[in-house]
Each structure stands twice: as C-alpha cells, then as structure tokens.
C-alpha positions in Angstrom: 15.2 -28.8 -26.2 17.8 -30.1 -23.8 16.9 -31.0 -20.2 18.6 -28.8 -17.6 21.5 -30.4 -15.9 21.9 -31.0 -12.2 24.4 -28.3 -12.0 22.0 -25.8 -13.6 19.2 -26.9 -11.2 21.5 -26.5 -8.2 22.5 -23.0 -9.4 18.8 -22.0 -9.9 18.0 -23.4 -6.4 20.7 -21.4 -4.8 19.5 -18.2 -6.6 16.0 -18.9 -5.4 17.2 -19.3 -1.8 19.1 -16.1 -2.1 16.1 -14.2 -3.5 13.9 -15.6 -0.7 16.3 -14.2 1.9 16.3 -10.8 0.2 12.5 -10.9 0.1 12.3 -11.7 3.8 14.7 -8.9 4.6 12.7 -6.5 2.5 9.5 -7.6 4.3 11.1 -7.1 7.7 12.3 -3.6 6.7 8.9 -2.7 5.3 7.2 -3.8 8.6 9.6 -1.7 10.7 9.0 1.3 8.4 5.2 0.9 8.7 5.4 0.7 12.5 7.5 3.8 12.6 5.1 5.7 10.4 2.2 4.5 12.4 3.6 5.8 15.7 4.8 9.1 14.1 1.2 9.7 13.0 -0.2 8.8 16.4 2.2 11.2 18.2 1.6 14.0 15.6 -2.2 13.7 16.0 -1.9 13.6 19.7 0.4 16.6 19.8 -2.2 18.6 17.8 -5.5 17.3 19.1 -4.7 17.3 22.9 -3.9 21.0 23.0 -7.0 21.8 20.9 -9.2 19.9 23.2 -7.7 21.3 26.4 -7.5 24.9 25.1 -11.2 25.8 25.8 -10.8 24.7 29.4 -7.5 26.4 30.0 -8.3 29.9 28.5 -11.1 30.8 30.8 -9.2 29.8 33.9 -6.2 31.8 32.7 -8.3 34.9 32.0 -10.0 34.6 35.4 -6.6 34.4 37.1 -5.5 37.6 35.3 -8.7 39.4 36.3 -10.1 39.8 32.8 -13.9 39.5 32.8 -16.2 38.4 30.0 -17.7 41.9 29.8 -14.3 43.3 28.9 -13.8 40.6 26.3 -17.1 41.4 24.5 -15.8 44.9 23.8 -12.9 43.4 21.8 
C-alpha cells in the first residue's frame, strides 16, 4: 500500500477543518433552538398555570361584585 502524499494529507486536513466549522455551526444552531424551545415551554406553562391558580380567587370577588350569593349558586 502506498503512503499518502503531502498533497493528499493537506486536502484531508482542509476537509477536516471545513467539517469542524460545519459541526461548530450546527452546535450553535442547536443551542439556539434548544433555548427558544425552553422559553416557549416556560411561557406556555405560565400562560396556562397562572390563570388556573388565580381563577379561584377572582371568581368569588367577581360574583360578590355582581350581587350573586352562594345560596343562589347552590340552586344551579
């Protein structure tokens, strides 16, 4: 088997450097995507959970302001 020439080694080294650059760019893109998905999840959970937690406190005060009593609600 013949030894690789200097020219072949230089070409291979250039290809490796090019691949390293592409891998680094892919990693950066994946990290940005991961960060976007993380914040999307946080905002979505917050948009659903915060109203659910606050709803039991808001409904009674709303009903009291409209004059509806708990006795009227038990008939429903």
